[in-house]
C-alpha positions in Angstrom: 32.2 244.9 130.0 36.0 245.6 129.1 36.4 241.3 129.2 33.5 240.6 127.2 34.2 243.3 124.3 38.1 242.1 124.2 36.0 238.2 124.1 34.3 239.7 120.9 36.9 241.2 118.7 38.4 238.3 119.6 36.4 235.9 118.5 35.4 238.0 115.3 39.2 236.9 114.8 38.4 233.7 113.8 36.0 234.8 111.8 38.9 235.7 110.1 41.0 233.8 109.8 38.2 230.3 108.8 38.4 230.8 105.2 41.9 231.6 105.1 43.2 228.6 105.2 40.4 226.9 103.1 41.6 227.5 99.8 45.0 225.9 100.0 44.0 222.8 101.7 41.8 221.9 99.3 43.5 223.2 95.9 45.3 219.9 95.1 42.0 218.5 94.7 39.8 221.3 93.5 41.4 221.7 90.4 41.8 218.4 89.7 37.7 218.1 90.3 36.8 221.7 88.2 39.4 221.2 85.1 41.9 223.7 85.7 45.1 224.1 86.0 47.0 224.0 90.0 48.1 227.9 89.3 44.7 229.0 88.5 44.3 229.4 92.4 46.4 232.1 91.7 43.3 234.5 90.2 40.5 233.2 92.4 43.8 234.7 95.3 43.7 237.7 93.3 40.0 238.6 93.3 39.6 238.0 96.8 43.1 239.7 98.4 41.6 243.2 95.2 38.3 242.9 97.4 40.2 242.8 100.7 42.2 246.3 98.8 39.2 248.2 97.8 37.2 247.3 101.1 40.7 248.1 103.0 41.1 251.9 102.2 37.3 253.0 102.2 38.0 250.8 106.2 38.4 254.3 107.6 35.5 256.7 105.8 33.4 253.0 107.2 34.5 252.7 110.8 34.3 256.7 111.6 30.3 257.0 109.9 29.1 253.5 111.3 31.9 252.1 114.1 33.2 248.9 114.1 31.2 246.9 115.4 28.7 247.9 112.1 31.4 247.6 109.9 33.0 243.9 111.8 28.8 242.0 111.7 28.2 243.3 107.5 31.7 241.3 106.9 31.4 238.8 108.5 27.6 238.0 107.2 29.9 238.9 103.3 32.3 236.0 104.0 30.2 233.2 105.5 27.7 234.6 102.3 30.6 233.6 100.3 32.2 230.4 101.6 28.5 229.5 101.3 28.6 230.2 98.1 31.9 228.7 97.8 29.7 225.1 98.8 27.4 225.3 96.2 30.1 225.7 93.1 30.4 223.2 90.6 32.3 225.5 88.3 34.8 227.8 88.1 33.5 230.5 87.4 31.3 231.1 90.5 34.6 230.3 92.5 35.5 233.7 91.4 32.3 235.1 91.2 32.2 234.2 95.1 35.4 235.7 95.9 34.7 239.2 95.5 32.0 239.3 98.6 34.4 237.2 100.1 37.2 239.7 100.0 35.0 243.2 100.1 34.3 241.5 103.5 37.8 240.6 105.0 39.6 244.0 104.5 37.0 246.3 106.3 36.9 243.6 109.6 40.7 243.8 110.1 41.7 247.5 109.5 39.2 248.2 111.5 39.6 245.8 114.6 43.5 246.0 114.2 43.0 249.8 114.4 40.9 248.9 117.6 43.3 247.1 119.5 46.1 249.2 118.4 44.3 252.1 120.2 43.5 250.8 123.1 45.2 247.6 123.9 48.9 246.4 124.5 51.5 244.7 121.8 50.3 241.5 124.4 47.0 241.9 123.6 47.2 242.6 119.6 49.3 239.4 119.8 46.8 237.4 120.9 44.0 239.1 118.4 45.8 237.0 116.1 46.6 234.4 117.7 42.7 233.7 117.4 43.0 234.4 113.5 45.6 231.5 114.2 43.1 229.3 115.8 40.8 230.2 112.9 43.4 228.9 110.0 44.5 226.0 111.8 40.4 224.6 111.9 40.0 224.8 109.0 42.1 222.6 106.8 41.2 220.2 109.4 38.0 220.5 108.3 38.9 219.9 104.9 40.2 217.6 105.5 37.5 215.9 106.7 35.2 216.5 104.1 38.1 215.7 101.5 38.1 212.3 103.1 34.2 211.1 103.8 32.6 213.7 101.3 33.8 216.8 98.5 35.8 219.4 99.2 31.8 221.3 98.9 31.3 220.2 101.9 34.1 221.7 104.0 33.6 225.2 102.8 29.3 224.7 103.6 30.8 223.8 106.8 33.3 226.5 107.5 31.0 228.3 106.0 28.1 227.6 109.0 30.8 228.5 112.0 30.8 231.8 110.2 27.2 232.9 110.1 26.8 231.7 114.0 29.6 234.0 114.4 27.9 236.9 112.8 24.4 235.4 114.3 26.3 236.4 118.2 27.9 239.4 117.0 25.0 240.6 116.2 22.9 239.8 119.7 26.3 241.5 121.6 25.5 244.0 119.3 24.3 246.3 123.1 27.9 245.8 124.5 29.8 247.5 121.8 27.6 250.5 121.3 27.9 250.6 125.1 31.7 251.1 125.3 31.1 253.7 123.0 33.7 252.5 119.8 33.4 255.6 117.6 35.0 257.7 120.5 38.8 257.1 119.2 37.1 258.6 115.5 37.2 262.7 116.3 39.7 264.0 114.0 38.7 264.4 110.4 39.9 261.7 107.8 43.3 262.0 106.5 43.5 261.1 102.7 44.9 258.9 100.8 48.2 260.8 98.8 48.7 263.2 102.5 49.0 259.7 104.4 51.8 258.7 101.8 53.7 261.9 102.6 54.1 261.4 106.3 58.0 260.2 106.7 58.5 256.8 106.9 54.7 255.7 105.6 56.4 254.3 102.0 58.5 252.2 103.3 56.3 251.1 105.8 53.7 250.2 103.3 57.4 248.1 101.6 57.7 246.3 104.4 54.3 244.9 104.6 54.0 244.2 101.5 57.4 241.8 101.9 55.8 240.2 104.4 52.2 240.0 104.1 53.8 238.2 100.3 56.0 235.3 101.9 53.1 234.5 104.7 50.4 234.4 102.0 52.5 232.8 99.5 53.5 229.9 102.4 49.6 229.4 103.5 47.9 228.7 100.0 51.2 226.9 98.6 52.4 225.0 101.5 49.9 221.9 100.3 51.7 221.4 97.0 54.2 222.3 97.9 54.5 218.4 99.8 52.1 216.8 97.4 54.6 217.6 94.4 58.0 217.8 96.1 57.9 215.5 98.8 55.2 213.3 97.4 52.8 212.6 99.7 48.5 212.7 99.1 46.4 215.1 99.2 44.9 214.5 101.9 48.3 213.8 104.3 48.9 217.6 102.5 45.2 219.1 103.8 46.2 218.2 107.4 49.9 218.9 107.8 49.2 222.5 105.6 48.2 223.3 109.5 52.0 223.4 110.7 52.4 226.9 109.7 48.9 227.8 111.3 50.2 225.5 114.8 53.3 227.2 114.0 52.1 230.6 113.9 49.5 230.3 116.8 51.2 228.4 119.7 53.5 231.8 118.4 51.8 234.2 118.7 50.5 233.7 122.0 53.5 232.2 123.7 54.8 236.5 122.1 52.3 237.2 124.3 53.0 236.3 127.2 57.1 238.4 126.1 55.9 241.7 123.6 54.9 244.2 126.6 58.5 243.9 127.6 60.6 243.4 124.6 58.3 246.2 122.2 58.4 245.4 118.5 60.7 246.5 117.2 62.3 244.0 119.3 59.9 241.1 118.5 59.6 241.6 114.4 63.9 240.9 114.2 63.9 237.3 117.1 60.5 236.6 114.4 62.4 237.4 111.3 65.7 234.9 112.7 63.1 232.0 113.4 61.3 232.1 110.5 64.5 232.4 108.5 65.5 228.7 110.2 62.2 227.9 109.0 62.8 228.4 105.3 66.8 227.4 105.7 64.9 224.2 106.5 63.4 223.2 103.6 66.4 224.3 101.5 68.4 221.4 103.3 67.5 218.6 100.7 66.9 215.2 101.7 63.5 212.7 100.6 62.3 213.1 104.5 59.4 215.4 104.0 59.7 215.1 108.4 62.3 218.2 108.1 60.1 219.9 105.5 57.2 219.6 108.0 59.2 220.7 110.7 60.5 224.3 108.3 56.7 224.9 107.8 56.2 224.9 112.1 59.2 227.0 112.4 58.5 228.8 109.4 55.3 229.8 111.5 57.0 230.0 114.9 58.9 233.2 113.2 55.9 234.7 111.6 53.8 234.8 114.6 54.9 238.2 116.1 55.9 240.5 112.5 52.2 241.6 111.3 50.8 242.2 115.3 54.0 244.5 116.1 54.0 246.3 112.8 50.5 246.8 112.9 50.8 247.9 116.6 53.9 250.1 116.2 51.6 252.0 113.3 49.8 254.1 116.8 53.3 254.9 118.1 55.6 255.7 114.8 52.8 258.0 113.6 50.7 259.3 116.2 46.9 257.9 117.3 45.2 260.7 115.1 46.8 259.0 111.2 46.9 255.6 112.7 43.3 254.5 111.8 44.5 256.2 107.7 47.3 253.9 107.8 46.8 250.7 108.6 44.3 250.1 106.3 46.6 251.7 104.5 48.9 249.2 105.8 46.2 246.6 104.9 45.6 247.2 101.0 49.1 247.2 101.0 49.4 243.6 102.8 46.6 242.7 100.4 48.5 243.7 97.1 51.5 241.5 98.3 48.3 239.0 98.9 47.2 239.3 95.3 50.2 239.4 93.2 53.2 236.7 95.4 50.9 233.9 95.8 49.9 233.8 92.1 53.6 234.7 89.9 55.2 232.0 92.0 52.1 229.8 91.2 53.0 230.3 88.1 57.2 230.4 88.2 56.1 227.1 89.8 54.4 225.5 86.5 57.3 227.0 84.7 60.6 226.7 87.3 60.0 223.5 89.8 58.1 224.2 93.1 61.0 223.7 94.8 61.9 227.0 94.6 60.0 228.1 97.4 62.3 229.3 99.7 64.4 231.2 98.2 61.4 232.7 96.9 60.0 233.4 100.7 63.7 234.6 101.1 63.4 237.5 99.4 60.1 238.7 100.2 61.5 238.2 103.5 64.8 240.4 103.6 62.7 243.0 101.6 60.4 243.2 104.8 63.5 243.1 107.6 64.9 246.1 105.7 62.5 248.0 104.8 60.7 247.9 108.3 64.2 248.8 109.9 64.3 251.7 107.7 60.7 252.9 109.5 61.3 252.8 112.6 64.2 254.7 112.0 63.1 257.5 110.5 59.7 258.1 112.9 63.3 257.8 115.6 59.8 256.7 117.5 60.4 254.6 121.0 60.0 251.2 120.5 56.4 250.5 122.2 56.1 248.4 125.6 
């Protein structure tokens, strides 16, 4: 039962990753067909992330009331419906409309499953959990590339939406497995309010650090295809395929990192990841007409990003106590999505005004914010690094 439940949780996280890379890989073509400026992708991502912020803030209360299994099922159904809505959209305003359930579904499942795994599993399992998110993000650009080559971008959303519905069906028929494991057992203490959580020492710096990391990760996710098209002059179809380089790097990194995370611990893995992704950013800075260095740069950035997100999440119960982790992780997700909401569209505006060549510098600013604030959190809490 333990193994089956873990497999179900992993599959649920594939469903979380599937939609995340679709918009970025398809947008170079989508904005032309919809006859909107290239920077308008930022409006859609803001709405999606806005929904995730709201659902993340309420995730602790929802999970205590309904259980992780119900929150997960409903969230996957919401995102599946939104993706199928995208697939029939022919006007820009329709994308804006369906972005609302997309965001609401993503935030709740993210916070609920992250907290459960942080409480009950080791760093290794947390890394592999997010590795499965990477599996979803790797699949989507290839689906979109196939759709752009053989049909339209709508087909890409339709295919992923149907996959998402299949995962929702799996979650539905396996509900007895979740009930048998009594997942609501960890939610016995009273839910803390937002203001009370923010008063805990170390939480504000943790939120700033997570904001910085997710700003950098999501900007790379959404704008790597456009960077390759606008700066390296490759075709939109090639860019959609090559956008998966970042996701391949992050997925392989999380799979391999799982074998050493328990030994090194969360804090050291965050530092190691920061060093690696900084090398990837520097690869983008080197002036060359050959796009191969940029391809390698995105793989290295993804590889360096791999341990940071899961280790920040996994260290939360050790830093602040299991009784506070549900509320804190929910707010962490909200701070992450604030970074995801505002920072990628800001880059789009700056790219239009200045040049998309500024991507490496833009990413570096947020990585510096992330590592400085994360280190401040560890020093403030004084918690032993979890092995």
